[in-house]
C-alpha atoms as an extended CHARMM CRD file, in Angstrom:
* protein
*
       199  EXT
         1         1  UNK       CA              0.0000000000        0.0000000000        0.0000000000  PROA      1               0.0000000000
         2         2  UNK       CA              1.4110000000        3.3970000000       -0.8890000000  PROA      2               0.0000000000
         3         3  UNK       CA              1.6680000000        6.0060000000        1.8450000000  PROA      3               0.0000000000
         4         4  UNK       CA             -0.8390000000        8.4530000000        0.4000000000  PROA      4               0.0000000000
         5         5  UNK       CA             -3.7640000000        6.1040000000        0.9020000000  PROA      5               0.0000000000
         6         6  UNK       CA             -4.1500000000        6.3530000000        4.6580000000  PROA      6               0.0000000000
         7         7  UNK       CA             -4.4540000000       10.1270000000        4.6720000000  PROA      7               0.0000000000
         8         8  UNK       CA             -6.7900000000       10.2450000000        1.6880000000  PROA      8               0.0000000000
         9         9  UNK       CA            -10.4190000000       10.9880000000        2.4100000000  PROA      9               0.0000000000
        10        10  UNK       CA            -11.5850000000        8.0030000000        0.3710000000  PROA      10              0.0000000000
        11        11  UNK       CA             -8.7820000000        5.5150000000       -0.3660000000  PROA      11              0.0000000000
        12        12  UNK       CA             -8.9960000000        3.7250000000       -3.7170000000  PROA      12              0.0000000000
        13        13  UNK       CA             -7.5530000000        0.4180000000       -2.4990000000  PROA      13              0.0000000000
        14        14  UNK       CA            -10.1360000000       -2.3560000000       -2.0100000000  PROA      14              0.0000000000
        15        15  UNK       CA            -11.4890000000       -2.4160000000        1.5570000000  PROA      15              0.0000000000
        16        16  UNK       CA            -10.5230000000       -5.5040000000        3.5420000000  PROA      16              0.0000000000
        17        17  UNK       CA            -10.7610000000       -5.7490000000        7.3180000000  PROA      17              0.0000000000
        18        18  UNK       CA             -7.9890000000       -7.2560000000        9.4560000000  PROA      18              0.0000000000
        19        19  UNK       CA             -8.0820000000       -8.1380000000       13.1510000000  PROA      19              0.0000000000
        20        20  UNK       CA             -5.6860000000       -6.4580000000       15.6020000000  PROA      20              0.0000000000
        21        21  UNK       CA             -5.0840000000       -7.3410000000       19.2490000000  PROA      21              0.0000000000
        22        22  UNK       CA             -3.6320000000       -4.4890000000       21.2870000000  PROA      22              0.0000000000
        23        23  UNK       CA             -2.3730000000       -4.8930000000       24.8530000000  PROA      23              0.0000000000
        24        24  UNK       CA             -2.4230000000       -1.3840000000       26.2670000000  PROA      24              0.0000000000
        25        25  UNK       CA             -2.0430000000       -0.1090000000       29.8450000000  PROA      25              0.0000000000
        26        26  UNK       CA             -3.1430000000       -3.4690000000       31.2760000000  PROA      26              0.0000000000
        27        27  UNK       CA             -6.1160000000       -3.8970000000       28.9250000000  PROA      27              0.0000000000
        28        28  UNK       CA             -6.4720000000       -6.1570000000       25.8850000000  PROA      28              0.0000000000
        29        29  UNK       CA             -8.3840000000       -4.6170000000       22.9920000000  PROA      29              0.0000000000
        30        30  UNK       CA             -9.5990000000       -6.8000000000       20.1340000000  PROA      30              0.0000000000
        31        31  UNK       CA            -10.0050000000       -4.3830000000       17.2500000000  PROA      31              0.0000000000
        32        32  UNK       CA            -10.4410000000       -4.3860000000       13.4880000000  PROA      32              0.0000000000
        33        33  UNK       CA             -8.2190000000       -2.4380000000       11.1050000000  PROA      33              0.0000000000
        34        34  UNK       CA             -8.5510000000       -2.1920000000        7.3580000000  PROA      34              0.0000000000
        35        35  UNK       CA             -6.8320000000       -1.6590000000        4.0340000000  PROA      35              0.0000000000
        36        36  UNK       CA             -6.3400000000        1.9820000000        3.1510000000  PROA      36              0.0000000000
        37        37  UNK       CA             -6.0620000000        2.8480000000        6.8630000000  PROA      37              0.0000000000
        38        38  UNK       CA             -2.7670000000        3.4250000000        8.6890000000  PROA      38              0.0000000000
        39        39  UNK       CA             -1.1500000000        0.3180000000       10.2420000000  PROA      39              0.0000000000
        40        40  UNK       CA             -3.4560000000       -2.3250000000        8.7950000000  PROA      40              0.0000000000
        41        41  UNK       CA             -3.3700000000       -5.5070000000       10.8540000000  PROA      41              0.0000000000
        42        42  UNK       CA             -1.0350000000       -4.2370000000       13.5690000000  PROA      42              0.0000000000
        43        43  UNK       CA             -0.2330000000       -1.6610000000       16.1970000000  PROA      43              0.0000000000
        44        44  UNK       CA              2.6130000000        0.3000000000       14.6060000000  PROA      44              0.0000000000
        45        45  UNK       CA              5.9160000000        0.7260000000       16.4290000000  PROA      45              0.0000000000
        46        46  UNK       CA              5.4390000000        4.4200000000       17.1880000000  PROA      46              0.0000000000
        47        47  UNK       CA              2.0490000000        3.8670000000       18.8060000000  PROA      47              0.0000000000
        48        48  UNK       CA              3.4710000000        0.9400000000       20.7880000000  PROA      48              0.0000000000
        49        49  UNK       CA              6.2320000000        3.2260000000       22.0790000000  PROA      49              0.0000000000
        50        50  UNK       CA              3.6330000000        5.8620000000       22.9880000000  PROA      50              0.0000000000
        51        51  UNK       CA              1.7080000000        3.3690000000       25.0950000000  PROA      51              0.0000000000
        52        52  UNK       CA              4.7520000000        1.8030000000       26.7160000000  PROA      52              0.0000000000
        53        53  UNK       CA              6.3550000000        5.1090000000       27.7010000000  PROA      53              0.0000000000
        54        54  UNK       CA              3.2790000000        6.8620000000       29.1560000000  PROA      54              0.0000000000
        55        55  UNK       CA              0.6600000000        6.5340000000       31.8290000000  PROA      55              0.0000000000
        56        56  UNK       CA             -2.9590000000        6.6320000000       30.6450000000  PROA      56              0.0000000000
        57        57  UNK       CA             -5.0700000000        9.7410000000       31.0600000000  PROA      57              0.0000000000
        58        58  UNK       CA             -7.2580000000        9.8430000000       34.1420000000  PROA      58              0.0000000000
        59        59  UNK       CA            -10.3380000000       11.2970000000       32.4650000000  PROA      59              0.0000000000
        60        60  UNK       CA            -11.6100000000       14.4970000000       30.9330000000  PROA      60              0.0000000000
        61        61  UNK       CA            -12.2200000000       15.4460000000       27.3090000000  PROA      61              0.0000000000
        62        62  UNK       CA             -9.6940000000       13.7510000000       25.0540000000  PROA      62              0.0000000000
        63        63  UNK       CA             -8.9780000000       14.1940000000       21.3490000000  PROA      63              0.0000000000
        64        64  UNK       CA             -7.3920000000       11.3690000000       19.3380000000  PROA      64              0.0000000000
        65        65  UNK       CA             -5.9040000000       13.3430000000       16.4280000000  PROA      65              0.0000000000
        66        66  UNK       CA             -5.4400000000       11.3070000000       13.2510000000  PROA      66              0.0000000000
        67        67  UNK       CA             -7.1170000000        8.3400000000       14.8690000000  PROA      67              0.0000000000
        68        68  UNK       CA             -6.8050000000        5.6580000000       12.1830000000  PROA      68              0.0000000000
        69        69  UNK       CA             -8.8320000000        2.6560000000       13.3070000000  PROA      69              0.0000000000
        70        70  UNK       CA             -8.9650000000        4.2090000000       16.7710000000  PROA      70              0.0000000000
        71        71  UNK       CA             -6.4730000000        2.3400000000       18.9200000000  PROA      71              0.0000000000
        72        72  UNK       CA             -5.1310000000        5.3710000000       20.8500000000  PROA      72              0.0000000000
        73        73  UNK       CA             -8.4890000000        6.9480000000       21.6390000000  PROA      73              0.0000000000
        74        74  UNK       CA            -10.0520000000        3.5910000000       22.4540000000  PROA      74              0.0000000000
        75        75  UNK       CA             -7.2070000000        2.7680000000       24.8260000000  PROA      75              0.0000000000
        76        76  UNK       CA             -7.7740000000        6.1250000000       26.5460000000  PROA      76              0.0000000000
        77        77  UNK       CA            -11.5090000000        5.4460000000       26.8440000000  PROA      77              0.0000000000
        78        78  UNK       CA            -11.0060000000        1.9600000000       28.2520000000  PROA      78              0.0000000000
        79        79  UNK       CA             -8.2590000000        2.9940000000       30.6930000000  PROA      79              0.0000000000
        80        80  UNK       CA            -10.1260000000        6.0890000000       31.9220000000  PROA      80              0.0000000000
        81        81  UNK       CA            -13.8170000000        5.2670000000       32.4390000000  PROA      81              0.0000000000
        82        82  UNK       CA            -14.7130000000        8.9440000000       32.9680000000  PROA      82              0.0000000000
        83        83  UNK       CA            -13.0190000000       10.1040000000       29.7580000000  PROA      83              0.0000000000
        84        84  UNK       CA            -15.0330000000       11.3430000000       26.8010000000  PROA      84              0.0000000000
        85        85  UNK       CA            -13.0800000000       10.7940000000       23.5950000000  PROA      85              0.0000000000
        86        86  UNK       CA            -13.4050000000       12.5360000000       20.2540000000  PROA      86              0.0000000000
        87        87  UNK       CA            -11.4340000000       10.8880000000       17.4490000000  PROA      87              0.0000000000
        88        88  UNK       CA            -10.7950000000       12.6180000000       14.1320000000  PROA      88              0.0000000000
        89        89  UNK       CA             -9.3980000000       11.4570000000       10.8190000000  PROA      89              0.0000000000
        90        90  UNK       CA             -9.7660000000       12.6640000000        7.2310000000  PROA      90              0.0000000000
        91        91  UNK       CA             -9.9630000000        9.0230000000        6.1250000000  PROA      91              0.0000000000
        92        92  UNK       CA            -13.6020000000        7.9240000000        6.0240000000  PROA      92              0.0000000000
        93        93  UNK       CA            -12.6870000000        4.2510000000        6.4030000000  PROA      93              0.0000000000
        94        94  UNK       CA            -10.7440000000        5.0810000000        9.5430000000  PROA      94              0.0000000000
        95        95  UNK       CA            -13.7760000000        6.8740000000       11.0070000000  PROA      95              0.0000000000
        96        96  UNK       CA            -15.9930000000        3.8980000000       10.1790000000  PROA      96              0.0000000000
        97        97  UNK       CA            -13.5970000000        1.3890000000       11.7470000000  PROA      97              0.0000000000
        98        98  UNK       CA            -12.9910000000        3.5090000000       14.8500000000  PROA      98              0.0000000000
        99        99  UNK       CA            -16.7210000000        3.7670000000       15.5420000000  PROA      99              0.0000000000
       100       100  UNK       CA            -17.1990000000        0.0310000000       14.9150000000  PROA      100             0.0000000000
       101       101  UNK       CA            -14.3350000000       -0.7050000000       17.3110000000  PROA      101             0.0000000000
       102       102  UNK       CA            -15.8180000000        1.5940000000       19.9580000000  PROA      102             0.0000000000
       103       103  UNK       CA            -19.0350000000       -0.4080000000       19.8190000000  PROA      103             0.0000000000
       104       104  UNK       CA            -17.1840000000       -3.7210000000       20.0120000000  PROA      104             0.0000000000
       105       105  UNK       CA            -15.2190000000       -2.7380000000       23.1400000000  PROA      105             0.0000000000
       106       106  UNK       CA            -18.2550000000       -1.1210000000       24.7740000000  PROA      106             0.0000000000
       107       107  UNK       CA            -17.2920000000        2.5480000000       24.8540000000  PROA      107             0.0000000000
       108       108  UNK       CA            -19.4500000000        3.9990000000       22.0740000000  PROA      108             0.0000000000
       109       109  UNK       CA            -21.3300000000        6.0760000000       24.6510000000  PROA      109             0.0000000000
       110       110  UNK       CA            -18.0520000000        7.9750000000       25.3440000000  PROA      110             0.0000000000
       111       111  UNK       CA            -16.1840000000        7.6730000000       22.0410000000  PROA      111             0.0000000000
       112       112  UNK       CA            -17.1040000000        9.3390000000       18.7590000000  PROA      112             0.0000000000
       113       113  UNK       CA            -15.0340000000        9.2840000000       15.5900000000  PROA      113             0.0000000000
       114       114  UNK       CA            -15.6910000000       11.7540000000       12.8040000000  PROA      114             0.0000000000
       115       115  UNK       CA            -14.0220000000       13.7490000000       10.0740000000  PROA      115             0.0000000000
       116       116  UNK       CA            -12.5630000000       17.1090000000       11.1730000000  PROA      116             0.0000000000
       117       117  UNK       CA            -15.3200000000       19.2190000000        9.6360000000  PROA      117             0.0000000000
       118       118  UNK       CA            -17.9180000000       17.3440000000       11.7120000000  PROA      118             0.0000000000
       119       119  UNK       CA            -16.3400000000       18.4670000000       14.9920000000  PROA      119             0.0000000000
       120       120  UNK       CA            -17.9480000000       21.5970000000       16.5100000000  PROA      120             0.0000000000
       121       121  UNK       CA            -15.4720000000       24.4570000000       16.0350000000  PROA      121             0.0000000000
       122       122  UNK       CA            -15.8310000000       25.5560000000       19.6630000000  PROA      122             0.0000000000
       123       123  UNK       CA            -15.0570000000       22.1140000000       21.1380000000  PROA      123             0.0000000000
       124       124  UNK       CA            -12.1270000000       22.0840000000       23.5830000000  PROA      124             0.0000000000
       125       125  UNK       CA            -10.0930000000       19.2770000000       25.1000000000  PROA      125             0.0000000000
       126       126  UNK       CA             -8.1510000000       18.5590000000       28.2490000000  PROA      126             0.0000000000
       127       127  UNK       CA             -5.7100000000       16.3070000000       26.4130000000  PROA      127             0.0000000000
       128       128  UNK       CA             -4.7840000000       15.4550000000       22.8210000000  PROA      128             0.0000000000
       129       129  UNK       CA             -3.1800000000       12.0850000000       22.1010000000  PROA      129             0.0000000000
       130       130  UNK       CA             -1.6820000000       11.4380000000       18.7020000000  PROA      130             0.0000000000
       131       131  UNK       CA              0.6780000000        9.5740000000       16.4420000000  PROA      131             0.0000000000
       132       132  UNK       CA              0.4420000000       12.4510000000       13.9710000000  PROA      132             0.0000000000
       133       133  UNK       CA              0.6030000000       11.8920000000       10.2050000000  PROA      133             0.0000000000
       134       134  UNK       CA              4.1350000000       13.1830000000        9.7210000000  PROA      134             0.0000000000
       135       135  UNK       CA              4.2710000000       11.9900000000        6.1110000000  PROA      135             0.0000000000
       136       136  UNK       CA              1.6810000000       14.5240000000        4.9710000000  PROA      136             0.0000000000
       137       137  UNK       CA              4.5920000000       16.9820000000        4.8730000000  PROA      137             0.0000000000
       138       138  UNK       CA              5.8950000000       19.6910000000        7.1800000000  PROA      138             0.0000000000
       139       139  UNK       CA              3.5850000000       22.4960000000        6.0390000000  PROA      139             0.0000000000
       140       140  UNK       CA              0.4460000000       20.3440000000        6.2560000000  PROA      140             0.0000000000
       141       141  UNK       CA              1.5390000000       18.9590000000        9.6330000000  PROA      141             0.0000000000
       142       142  UNK       CA              2.1420000000       22.4390000000       11.0200000000  PROA      142             0.0000000000
       143       143  UNK       CA             -1.2840000000       23.5420000000        9.7710000000  PROA      143             0.0000000000
       144       144  UNK       CA             -2.8710000000       20.4770000000       11.3890000000  PROA      144             0.0000000000
       145       145  UNK       CA             -1.2290000000       21.1130000000       14.7560000000  PROA      145             0.0000000000
       146       146  UNK       CA             -1.9990000000       24.8390000000       14.7120000000  PROA      146             0.0000000000
       147       147  UNK       CA             -5.6310000000       23.9620000000       14.0290000000  PROA      147             0.0000000000
       148       148  UNK       CA             -6.0270000000       21.5770000000       16.9650000000  PROA      148             0.0000000000
       149       149  UNK       CA             -3.5210000000       22.5480000000       19.6700000000  PROA      149             0.0000000000
       150       150  UNK       CA             -5.3220000000       25.8750000000       20.3330000000  PROA      150             0.0000000000
       151       151  UNK       CA             -8.3710000000       23.7760000000       21.2230000000  PROA      151             0.0000000000
       152       152  UNK       CA             -6.6180000000       22.5500000000       24.3430000000  PROA      152             0.0000000000
       153       153  UNK       CA             -8.1260000000       23.9870000000       27.4900000000  PROA      153             0.0000000000
       154       154  UNK       CA             -5.7700000000       26.2200000000       29.5110000000  PROA      154             0.0000000000
       155       155  UNK       CA             -3.3440000000       23.9080000000       31.2870000000  PROA      155             0.0000000000
       156       156  UNK       CA             -4.1660000000       21.0740000000       28.9080000000  PROA      156             0.0000000000
       157       157  UNK       CA             -1.5740000000       18.9560000000       27.1860000000  PROA      157             0.0000000000
       158       158  UNK       CA             -0.9010000000       17.0380000000       24.0000000000  PROA      158             0.0000000000
       159       159  UNK       CA              1.0320000000       13.7630000000       24.0230000000  PROA      159             0.0000000000
       160       160  UNK       CA              2.5010000000       12.7890000000       20.6590000000  PROA      160             0.0000000000
       161       161  UNK       CA              4.9120000000       10.1990000000       19.3250000000  PROA      161             0.0000000000
       162       162  UNK       CA              7.1560000000       11.2200000000       16.4230000000  PROA      162             0.0000000000
       163       163  UNK       CA             10.0200000000        9.4300000000       14.7130000000  PROA      163             0.0000000000
       164       164  UNK       CA             13.4180000000       10.9520000000       15.4130000000  PROA      164             0.0000000000
       165       165  UNK       CA             14.3880000000       10.5330000000       11.7510000000  PROA      165             0.0000000000
       166       166  UNK       CA             11.1060000000       12.2040000000       10.7390000000  PROA      166             0.0000000000
       167       167  UNK       CA             11.9400000000       15.4310000000       12.5100000000  PROA      167             0.0000000000
       168       168  UNK       CA             10.8460000000       14.9570000000       16.1210000000  PROA      168             0.0000000000
       169       169  UNK       CA             13.5070000000       17.2700000000       17.5290000000  PROA      169             0.0000000000
       170       170  UNK       CA             12.8610000000       20.0880000000       15.0500000000  PROA      170             0.0000000000
       171       171  UNK       CA              9.1210000000       19.6960000000       15.6490000000  PROA      171             0.0000000000
       172       172  UNK       CA              9.7080000000       20.0390000000       19.3890000000  PROA      172             0.0000000000
       173       173  UNK       CA             11.5870000000       23.3040000000       18.8050000000  PROA      173             0.0000000000
       174       174  UNK       CA              8.9750000000       24.6010000000       16.3700000000  PROA      174             0.0000000000
       175       175  UNK       CA              6.1360000000       23.9160000000       18.8100000000  PROA      175             0.0000000000
       176       176  UNK       CA              7.9330000000       25.9240000000       21.4610000000  PROA      176             0.0000000000
       177       177  UNK       CA              8.3990000000       28.7790000000       19.0050000000  PROA      177             0.0000000000
       178       178  UNK       CA              4.6270000000       28.7660000000       18.3650000000  PROA      178             0.0000000000
       179       179  UNK       CA              3.9360000000       29.2670000000       22.0790000000  PROA      179             0.0000000000
       180       180  UNK       CA              3.3750000000       25.6000000000       22.9610000000  PROA      180             0.0000000000
       181       181  UNK       CA              6.1690000000       24.5690000000       25.3590000000  PROA      181             0.0000000000
       182       182  UNK       CA              7.1380000000       20.9980000000       24.5160000000  PROA      182             0.0000000000
       183       183  UNK       CA              9.3840000000       18.5570000000       26.3070000000  PROA      183             0.0000000000
       184       184  UNK       CA             10.5260000000       15.0500000000       25.5750000000  PROA      184             0.0000000000
       185       185  UNK       CA              8.9710000000       12.4680000000       27.8900000000  PROA      185             0.0000000000
       186       186  UNK       CA             10.7970000000        9.4760000000       26.4600000000  PROA      186             0.0000000000
       187       187  UNK       CA             12.9130000000        8.1870000000       23.5910000000  PROA      187             0.0000000000
       188       188  UNK       CA             12.7650000000        4.5740000000       22.3810000000  PROA      188             0.0000000000
       189       189  UNK       CA             13.1680000000        2.5750000000       19.1670000000  PROA      189             0.0000000000
       190       190  UNK       CA             13.9060000000        5.7040000000       17.1640000000  PROA      190             0.0000000000
       191       191  UNK       CA             10.8460000000        7.5780000000       18.4120000000  PROA      191             0.0000000000
       192       192  UNK       CA             10.3460000000       10.5420000000       20.7180000000  PROA      192             0.0000000000
       193       193  UNK       CA              7.3410000000       10.9180000000       22.9890000000  PROA      193             0.0000000000
       194       194  UNK       CA              6.6120000000       14.6320000000       23.2700000000  PROA      194             0.0000000000
       195       195  UNK       CA              4.3830000000       16.4790000000       25.7300000000  PROA      195             0.0000000000
       196       196  UNK       CA              3.0990000000       19.8650000000       24.6070000000  PROA      196             0.0000000000
       197       197  UNK       CA              1.4420000000       22.2280000000       27.0790000000  PROA      197             0.0000000000
       198       198  UNK       CA             -1.2000000000       24.8840000000       26.5570000000  PROA      198             0.0000000000
       199       199  UNK       CA             -0.1790000000       27.7940000000       28.7620000000  PROA      199             0.0000000000
């Protein structure tokens, strides 16, 4: 599968579902991924590093940015029973799979996946969790982050995993320059886990 598919609104590759088992923060999630959606049939290495190097959120309003089939937001919802999770992705298949997975793990009352334009523009979040789509390019990534990071409530935070060879350190500096202080929480397997604060 070529890279452009998973961040297309409507991938052209034939749609085939594939089971994924994710062990996250002491919970086992049996999920379904699909062709044309990032990390078909697996939990990718970056997301695995994100889970292994962090503690789960304790609750609040959480945004899963670039949700794919939903593994990050679903893990947050399962680990934090008081959390309300909004998941967004431009890929319509990803939105479909994330909502199906929410129903299958029993959190659809607190988890909603949608495309970005379906999210109320005044919605705010206590935390954003993301394995952001770095491969969309620097300009598009910066636009994406500057669209969603201002939606953090004062004192809120974003937790992101970014490949070191894909510009994690320069992204950390750039976020600070935009008024979002960012520090490295962890580094493993060629990835950085970054925490960005809304001040």
